VMD Tcl script that draws the C-alpha trace (Angstrom):
set ca {
  {160.14 99.03 36.82}
  {158.22 95.41 36.82}
  {158.50 93.10 34.55}
  {156.61 89.87 34.47}
  {157.58 86.88 33.85}
  {154.95 84.34 32.12}
  {155.32 80.62 32.21}
  {153.99 78.62 28.71}
  {151.21 76.79 29.12}
  {151.88 72.96 29.58}
  {150.67 70.43 27.69}
  {148.11 67.90 30.14}
  {150.26 65.10 30.46}
  {147.61 62.58 28.78}
  {147.72 64.96 25.30}
  {150.85 62.84 23.63}
  {153.16 64.86 21.45}
  {153.13 64.95 17.39}
  {156.01 62.10 16.21}
  {158.26 64.48 14.34}
  {158.45 64.82 10.57}
  {161.25 62.80 10.42}
  {159.53 59.29 12.25}
  {156.44 60.37 10.40}
  {158.09 59.52 7.40}
  {160.23 56.79 8.18}
  {156.75 54.92 9.42}
  {155.89 55.98 6.04}
  {158.41 54.15 4.52}
  {158.48 50.93 6.23}
  {154.85 50.64 5.14}
  {155.36 51.50 1.71}
  {158.29 48.71 1.76}
  {155.48 46.17 3.17}
  {152.66 46.69 1.17}
  {155.67 46.16 -1.71}
  {156.58 42.84 -0.13}
  {152.76 41.75 0.75}
  {152.23 40.29 -2.51}
  {155.25 38.55 -2.98}
  {155.14 36.92 0.23}
  {151.72 35.64 -0.15}
  {152.10 34.53 -2.99}
  {155.27 32.29 -1.26}
  {154.10 31.21 1.59}
  {150.10 29.61 -0.70}
  {152.21 28.13 -3.32}
  {155.83 27.29 -1.62}
  {155.31 27.12 2.42}
  {152.30 25.55 2.68}
  {152.46 22.41 -0.04}
  {155.66 22.21 1.63}
  {153.95 22.13 4.96}
  {151.12 19.34 3.21}
  {153.46 17.88 1.61}
  {155.89 16.73 5.39}
  {152.53 16.22 6.75}
  {151.48 13.38 4.22}
  {154.91 11.32 4.02}
  {154.70 10.55 7.40}
  {150.93 9.19 7.16}
  {148.49 6.62 5.33}
  {147.48 8.58 2.50}
  {146.06 7.22 0.06}
  {145.21 9.25 -3.24}
  {141.23 7.88 -3.06}
  {140.90 6.59 0.33}
  {142.48 10.37 1.59}
  {144.42 10.26 5.69}
  {143.77 6.87 7.65}
  {146.96 7.91 10.31}
  {150.40 8.14 11.21}
  {152.74 5.22 10.03}
  {156.35 7.18 10.48}
  {158.55 6.20 9.36}
  {157.06 3.05 7.76}
  {156.46 5.54 4.21}
  {160.61 6.39 4.83}
  {161.38 2.91 4.98}
  {159.41 2.29 1.81}
  {160.78 4.22 -0.16}
  {164.12 3.82 0.51}
  {163.15 -0.36 -0.08}
  {161.47 0.17 -3.68}
  {162.86 -1.45 -6.71}
  {163.38 1.50 -9.02}
  {164.90 3.90 -6.40}
  {168.39 3.07 -6.26}
  {168.42 2.69 -10.37}
  {166.54 5.75 -10.60}
  {169.20 7.96 -8.38}
  {172.31 6.44 -10.24}
  {170.02 7.34 -13.42}
  {169.81 10.53 -12.20}
  {172.80 11.80 -10.96}
  {174.11 10.44 -13.64}
  {172.31 12.53 -16.19}
  {172.59 15.49 -14.11}
  {176.68 15.41 -14.35}
  {176.61 14.53 -18.25}
  {174.12 17.74 -18.80}
  {175.45 19.69 -16.49}
  {178.99 19.34 -17.66}
  {178.03 20.00 -21.56}
  {175.99 22.90 -20.61}
  {178.10 24.55 -18.79}
  {180.64 24.16 -20.77}
  {179.07 24.98 -23.90}
  {177.07 28.00 -22.95}
  {180.62 29.55 -21.71}
  {182.24 29.05 -24.89}
  {178.99 31.01 -26.81}
  {179.74 33.53 -24.59}
  {182.99 33.81 -24.79}
  {182.29 33.31 -28.83}
  {180.09 36.49 -29.51}
  {181.10 38.55 -26.55}
  {182.42 40.99 -28.93}
  {180.03 42.59 -31.56}
  {180.81 41.53 -34.89}
  {179.11 40.73 -38.30}
  {177.56 37.57 -37.48}
  {177.79 37.76 -33.32}
  {173.93 39.56 -33.52}
  {172.99 35.68 -35.76}
  {174.30 33.68 -33.16}
  {173.58 35.29 -30.52}
  {169.45 35.27 -31.54}
  {170.22 31.86 -32.81}
  {171.65 30.18 -29.94}
  {168.43 31.55 -27.85}
  {164.84 31.63 -29.90}
  {165.48 27.75 -28.28}
  {165.55 29.05 -24.96}
  {161.70 31.18 -25.13}
  {159.66 27.42 -26.07}
  {158.31 26.20 -23.16}
  {160.58 22.33 -22.50}
  {157.11 20.35 -22.12}
  {156.94 21.60 -26.64}
  {160.23 21.43 -26.90}
  {160.30 17.56 -25.78}
  {157.14 16.79 -28.32}
  {159.16 18.81 -31.19}
  {161.74 16.60 -30.47}
  {159.87 13.54 -30.37}
  {158.60 13.62 -33.60}
  {162.24 14.46 -34.85}
  {163.71 11.06 -33.31}
  {160.14 9.39 -34.51}
  {161.59 6.43 -36.83}
  {157.87 6.91 -38.69}
  {157.84 10.65 -39.13}
  {161.27 11.44 -38.24}
  {163.21 13.51 -41.41}
  {166.87 10.99 -40.33}
  {165.71 8.49 -42.07}
  {165.87 9.91 -45.25}
  {168.27 12.61 -44.28}
  {170.60 9.29 -43.93}
  {169.15 7.13 -46.32}
  {172.25 4.31 -46.02}
  {172.12 4.26 -42.66}
  {169.13 1.91 -41.59}
  {166.63 3.02 -39.30}
  {167.39 5.85 -36.62}
  {166.89 4.72 -32.95}
  {167.10 7.65 -31.24}
  {164.75 6.60 -28.47}
  {165.50 2.27 -28.38}
  {168.28 2.13 -25.91}
  {168.74 3.67 -22.39}
  {171.91 4.81 -23.86}
  {170.68 6.26 -26.88}
  {167.54 7.40 -24.97}
  {169.74 9.43 -22.45}
  {171.77 11.59 -24.54}
  {168.73 11.56 -26.96}
  {167.22 13.35 -23.97}
  {170.39 15.59 -23.44}
  {171.36 16.53 -26.72}
  {166.90 17.71 -26.21}
  {167.91 20.17 -23.04}
  {171.42 21.57 -24.42}
  {169.32 22.53 -27.36}
  {166.58 24.03 -25.12}
  {168.99 25.59 -22.45}
  {172.61 26.61 -23.85}
  {170.70 30.67 -24.87}
  {169.74 30.95 -21.17}
  {172.90 30.42 -19.37}
  {175.06 31.99 -22.80}
  {172.75 35.05 -21.80}
  {173.61 35.21 -18.01}
  {177.59 34.75 -19.03}
  {178.01 36.67 -21.60}
  {176.24 39.80 -19.24}
  {178.84 38.13 -16.12}
  {181.54 38.44 -19.28}
  {180.68 42.02 -20.29}
  {181.04 43.05 -16.75}
  {184.63 42.94 -16.45}
  {186.39 45.76 -17.66}
  {188.68 45.76 -20.62}
  {191.18 47.56 -18.27}
  {191.92 44.76 -16.36}
  {192.24 42.45 -19.69}
  {194.92 45.60 -20.97}
  {196.49 45.26 -18.04}
  {197.10 41.76 -18.15}
  {198.29 41.93 -21.82}
  {201.23 44.73 -21.35}
  {202.29 42.40 -18.53}
  {202.28 39.57 -20.85}
  {200.28 37.37 -20.06}
  {198.78 35.73 -23.50}
  {195.20 34.61 -24.36}
  {195.44 31.31 -21.98}
  {196.41 33.28 -18.99}
  {194.00 35.62 -19.94}
  {191.34 33.51 -19.72}
  {191.99 31.43 -17.06}
  {193.33 34.03 -14.32}
  {191.51 37.31 -15.07}
  {188.11 35.66 -16.75}
  {186.95 32.21 -15.19}
  {188.05 34.09 -11.34}
  {185.81 37.43 -12.52}
  {183.20 34.61 -14.01}
  {183.03 32.24 -10.55}
  {179.79 33.76 -9.00}
  {178.19 33.53 -12.17}
  {179.41 29.87 -12.89}
  {178.15 29.15 -9.46}
  {174.74 30.71 -10.37}
  {174.66 28.40 -13.94}
  {175.98 25.51 -11.90}
  {172.69 25.28 -9.21}
  {170.51 26.34 -11.50}
  {171.30 23.47 -13.57}
  {172.30 20.74 -11.72}
  {169.03 21.03 -9.18}
  {166.59 21.74 -12.89}
  {168.41 17.95 -14.05}
  {168.27 16.27 -10.34}
  {164.13 17.34 -10.92}
  {164.23 16.09 -14.41}
  {160.19 14.84 -15.50}
  {158.72 16.73 -18.26}
  {161.43 16.07 -21.35}
  {161.50 11.72 -19.97}
  {157.73 11.43 -20.22}
  {157.22 12.75 -22.69}
  {160.36 10.90 -24.54}
  {160.36 7.48 -22.99}
  {158.36 7.21 -20.02}
  {161.10 6.05 -18.31}
  {161.59 3.10 -20.79}
  {162.89 0.95 -22.79}
  {162.84 -0.99 -19.71}
  {162.74 1.13 -16.68}
  {166.13 2.33 -18.29}
  {165.13 6.21 -18.32}
  {163.73 6.50 -14.48}
  {163.90 9.89 -12.92}
  {162.81 9.80 -9.33}
  {160.59 12.55 -10.06}
  {159.06 10.03 -12.32}
  {159.11 7.40 -9.66}
  {157.84 10.18 -7.91}
  {155.06 10.82 -10.49}
  {154.66 6.43 -10.61}
  {154.27 6.17 -6.66}
  {151.33 9.03 -6.14}
  {149.10 8.34 -9.66}
  {150.04 4.98 -11.03}
  {150.90 1.11 -9.28}
  {149.34 1.42 -5.75}
  {148.46 5.32 -5.50}
  {149.97 6.05 -2.23}
  {150.32 9.79 -1.28}
  {152.11 8.79 1.71}
  {155.04 7.59 -0.13}
  {155.21 9.94 -2.93}
  {154.95 12.72 -0.35}
  {157.95 10.59 1.19}
  {160.50 10.44 -2.16}
  {159.30 14.10 -2.27}
  {160.79 14.60 1.17}
  {164.07 12.79 0.47}
  {164.71 14.82 -2.89}
  {163.92 18.13 -0.66}
  {166.71 17.71 2.32}
  {169.10 16.50 -0.97}
  {168.90 19.12 -2.91}
  {169.30 21.97 -0.25}
  {171.97 19.60 0.96}
  {173.42 19.87 -2.41}
  {173.02 23.21 -3.16}
  {174.36 24.44 -0.02}
  {177.70 22.63 -0.46}
  {177.90 23.19 -3.68}
  {176.70 27.20 -3.31}
  {179.79 27.64 -0.69}
  {182.84 25.63 -3.18}
  {181.87 27.41 -6.31}
  {181.38 30.74 -4.66}
  {184.73 30.65 -2.93}
  {185.88 32.60 0.55}
  {184.73 36.02 -0.83}
  {181.21 34.04 -0.65}
}
mol new
graphics top color blue
foreach p $ca { graphics top sphere $p radius 0.5 }
foreach p [lrange $ca 0 end-1] q [lrange $ca 1 end] { graphics top cylinder $p $q radius 0.2 }
display resetview
């Protein structure tokens, strides 16, 4: 009895073997991921990366608003920016406004979040009342408060008839605190919502265990609530600091930098350099680069400090 052994037909070497099903599935998933990320990447490239590169190019050039690019003049724009008469007063006022606004907003938002975190009879009403102003645009809110602060059409003269004419925007200090009041009214609900979500994410078992160990309300807040809220507080602080350092709409509408340039912010100084006075886009771009670098350094520093070692 003979047995014939036949070899299986071999595939020509130039004919590629089909990809395993698992590999094809992985390729499709990667392509799907790139397809989902492509719109966001395109948006960031067109509206962030390209403008930043253009501003960087303008900051080292003699670039006029109407004359265009007249050649490289690095580092003249940066030297002129620091030598501006209003540069350091604008920096000081912006920092002061940022510190005041951030401290009040974070403290008030945390207090309101602690007040409304429990479901009570009035908690829903309070949440809605505090959150509604955050749905209003900042420019619209500024116009609303401008009408309220107006000595001619504002309601405070009728409410306080014996106090004389109330000047909310007549002096730099009054204008500063009036603007802080607008920002607190507008943004407290937004930060309250962020902190309320973080508070509701803390398990009740942690508080019950601390209560069994004899911790009072203050100890539970300082040793449990605040440490567990640290990432959310860090995020709120970074958002608030960044928004305050870039303040423009509220001051432009309420005071236009006055009185006597006492409420001039650094962003409004950039606007004035670009579109008023000398119409110098190169100088304005240099100021923008200085602000961008300062924001990056400040945000990285406070992010590492606020997040702690676990961050």
